[in-house]
C-alpha positions, -999 to 999 in steps of 0.1 A, spaced: 98 -211 -155 112 -175 -160 150 -173 -158 151 -152 -125 127 -175 -108 148 -205 -118 179 -189 -104 161 -181 -72 148 -217 -69 183 -231 -75 198 -208 -48 172 -219 -22 179 -255 -30 216 -251 -25 210 -231 7 189 -258 21 215 -284 13 242 -264 30 221 -260 61 218 -298 65 255 -304 59 248 -331 33 220 -317 12 183 -321 8 164 -323 41 159 -298 69 137 -321 89 142 -317 126 136 -341 155 129 -333 191 162 -330 209 175 -312 240 174 -274 237 206 -258 222 214 -288 201 213 -287 164 191 -317 156 192 -326 120 177 -358 106 195 -376 78 196 -359 45 183 -373 12 217 -376 -4 227 -413 -6 256 -421 17 250 -392 41 236 -402 74 229 -385 108 235 -404 140 202 -390 153 185 -414 130 203 -443 146 190 -434 181 219 -413 193 207 -390 221 235 -365 224 224 -356 259 257 -362 277 241 -389 298 231 -418 275 259 -440 261 258 -432 224 286 -457 214 263 -483 198 241 -457 180 271 -440 164 286 -473 154 254 -484 137 255 -452 116 292 -459 107 284 -495 98 256 -484 75 277 -457 58 305 -483 53 282 -503 30 287 -478 2 311 -452 17 298 -419 29 295 -393 57 282 -398 92 270 -365 107 273 -357 144 250 -327 149 258 -303 178 254 -319 212 273 -339 238 278 -376 229 288 -399 258 310 -426 244 318 -453 270 335 -476 245 354 -475 212 343 -465 177 356 -482 146 356 -457 117 355 -481 87 369 -479 52 354 -450 33 336 -434 62 339 -397 73 327 -390 108 319 -353 108 310 -328 135 297 -292 130 329 -272 133 353 -263 105 382 -253 128 395 -261 163 377 -243 192 386 -222 222 387 -239 256 352 -229 268 323 -231 266 321 -265 251 297 -261 222 292 -278 189 299 -315 186 315 -328 218 325 -364 224 326 -372 261 349 -402 264 351 -425 294 363 -459 281 396 -475 288 405 -457 320 438 -470 335 444 -492 305 466 -476 278 464 -507 257 426 -507 254 411 -499 220 414 -462 210 384 -440 212 385 -438 173 400 -468 156 405 -457 120 409 -478 89 416 -472 52 403 -439 37 386 -429 69 383 -394 84 372 -377 116 366 -340 114 351 -311 132 346 -322 168 359 -318 204 370 -346 226 367 -343 264 375 -369 291 351 -357 319 363 -382 345 400 -371 341 410 -347 370 440 -323 369 453 -334 403 446 -371 398 456 -379 363 450 -415 351 462 -433 319 438 -437 290 442 -454 256 448 -434 225 421 -410 213 428 -418 177 446 -448 162 452 -447 124 461 -478 104 459 -486 67 461 -461 38 450 -424 35 433 -416 67 427 -381 80 422 -364 113 415 -326 110 398 -297 128 399 -314 161 399 -299 196 414 -320 224 405 -309 260 425 -334 279 437 -365 260 462 -387 278 474 -402 246 462 -382 216 470 -397 181 489 -428 170 496 -444 137 505 -481 137 520 -505 147 502 -519 117 513 -504 84 501 -468 78 505 -448 46 499 -411 38 482 -401 70 470 -365 72 468 -350 107 458 -313 103 446 -285 125 445 -304 158 447 -281 189 444 -289 225 459 -306 256 478 -339 255 491 -352 288 515 -381 281 519 -384 243 508 -361 216 514 -378 182 533 -411 178 541 -422 143 549 -459 140 555 -478 107 546 -453 80 560 -465 46 550 -435 25 549 -398 33 528 -388 63 518 -352 70 514 -335 103 504 -299 99 492 -270 121 491 -290 154 494 -272 187 495 -289 222 491 -265 252 479 -268 287 456 -238 281 429 -261 267 424 -278 300 426 -247 323 390 -235 324 371 -245 356 339 -250 337 354 -282 322 372 -292 353 405 -277 342 433 -260 362 464 -243 348 491 -251 373 488 -289 378 482 -295 341 512 -274 332 535 -292 356 522 -326 345 528 -319 308 563 -304 316 573 -336 335 556 -362 312 546 -351 277 564 -363 247 546 -342 221 558 -356 187 574 -390 186 585 -406 154 596 -442 149 597 -458 115 584 -433 89 597 -427 54 597 -389 50 574 -374 75 565 -338 68 559 -318 99 548 -282 92 537 -254 115 535 -273 148 540 -262 184 540 -274 219 540 -257 254 550 -272 278 566 -307 273 592 -330 287 604 -336 251 590 -316 222 601 -338 192 616 -372 196 631 -395 170 635 -431 180 644 -466 167 616 -492 167 616 -528 155 607 -517 119 633 -489 118 638 -452 123 625 -421 106 635 -394 82 617 -362 74 613 -325 76 604 -301 104 594 -267 89 583 -238 110 580 -260 142 585 -249 177 587 -262 213 587 -240 244 589 -246 281 606 -280 276 633 -301 292 645 -312 257 630 -295 227 644 -320 201 659 -354 210 674 -376 183 679 -412 195 680 -425 159 675 -413 124 679 -428 90 711 -420 71 695 -394 48 684 -377 80 663 -351 96 659 -316 81 649 -288 105 642 -254 90 628 -223 108 626 -239 142 622 -221 175 633 -240 206 632 -230 243 642 -253 272 642 -244 309 623 -272 327 637 -302 346 673 -313 350 699 -299 326 674 -284 301 688 -285 266 672 -276 233 689 -303 211 701 -337 223 716 -361 199 721 -395 216 751 -419 214 729 -443 195 724 -420 165 742 -426 133 722 -405 109 723 -369 97 707 -339 115 706 -306 96 694 -273 112 689 -242 91 676 -208 103 667 -220 138 667 -201 171 676 -214 205 670 -193 236 658 -192 272 675 -200 305 687 -235 296 717 -256 306 730 -254 270 717 -253 235 730 -286 221 746 -318 234 758 -341 206 770 -377 206 769 -406 182 786 -411 149 763 -390 127 767 -356 111 751 -326 128 751 -291 112 739 -256 122 736 -230 94 723 -195 99 711 -203 134 708 -181 165 722 -196 197 719 -181 232 715 -190 269 701 -166 295 709 -188 325 738 -172 343 739 -200 369 756 -224 345 787 -202 342 807 -208 310 789 -240 300 794 -242 261 763 -234 240 772 -264 218 790 -295 230 800 -322 206 816 -352 222 817 -374 191 805 -376 155 809 -349 128 799 -312 134 795 -282 112 785 -247 124 784 -221 97 772 -185 94 755 -186 128 751 -160 156 762 -167 192 742 -141 212 755 -147 247 790 -148 261 795 -184 270 820 -207 251 804 -210 217 815 -246 208 832 -274 226 848 -302 205 854 -334 224 882 -358 218 861 -383 199 848 -358 173 859 -372 139 855 -340 119 845 -304 125 840 -272 105 834 -240 125 833 -212 100 819 -177 93 801 -173 126 795 -140 146 784 -127 179 756 -105 190 777 -84 214 808 -65 207 828 -75 238 830 -112 230 841 -132 200 833 -167 188 851 -190 213 859 -226 203 872 -250 229 890 -276 208 899 -309 225 894 -332 196 924 -352 183 921 -345 146 924 -313 125 894 -291 126 886 -262 102 880 -232 124 882 -200 104 866 -167 95 848 -163 128 843 -130 145 870 -124 172 872 -103 203 880 -66 193 
């Protein structure tokens, strides 16, 4: 065969493989108009749910058909393709070891219209403890699809089980759009190692991501929860009631036992609590928050417990103005670990920026602190009632008392801070019973 003809033949072969998503076959089956209907490809271990009698018409329960495809793929490991269409799933799907369940999209989608691979979930209504929509085991993945609960209503919200539950080693959830999950993604309570939760966008109503019993580094990257995804009337959405429900109920990122959780480039709007760190039976967490934000919250970050080596927060942006006494950072009396904040910004009409108790060490370095709420008077921006506090090289941008040190604070360093306005200086209300280092702060002219 001439060289140019051979190259052309190879190109056409590769193109045909890409068009099928797994290579080899472009055979089509009769399916509803507007749905990409691709039969299984010739590559071993790559299957289409359409060859296991999935209808993808939004009316027929496709749970069993999808599970048959997963079970077959699990025999050797492989991919299960969900061509574009609406798949009604009335039950739960078990994504077995070595299986990737793949929809047609390579990125999260806008709120409407619902195109591509759409899972219409109806199982487990009013039972949070029922099996998750996707029960994921070792080395499993779900990618490239949208999940919608069509029977959920903005003005009559009901509990549902988790959309994803990850257990075992090395499982991945990525490029997912959530329209209205009640509980979105959970790891555990069985051991979970090296989960990867990436590029998940959408609306979560009660809980966003709950990490429970991860014993090796988990990663949560590029996740955004927002009521916007359930605001379009064409999918039964409505902005105002969804916004108010999330603001009153959503805990967006909750971390129990996890040994170095890396959270990068995540955001929530609105939420009752943006990021919460708790103690569970198997322990507490430690980890990084890098480039993470929370807006329209009651509490942006709440630390009930953290491991001694602590929580490292860099480049955070936190806004609290919903509910009673909105505060960006709350460190509870139960905390004994270390919380370090660097280059973080606190703003909005809150009650105050930080309320600190417990016996741990909390530090602010190169942070921006402010409160636009004139109704709270001279409420301090940072109140530390106990524990150890360091505030260094930070800017206090509004004229309230900068820092209040309570009588049970064991050690404090307030040094090198400045103000954003020329008519006020850094003001420290010192009621604690031990010497504090308060020096080199900008003073009133």
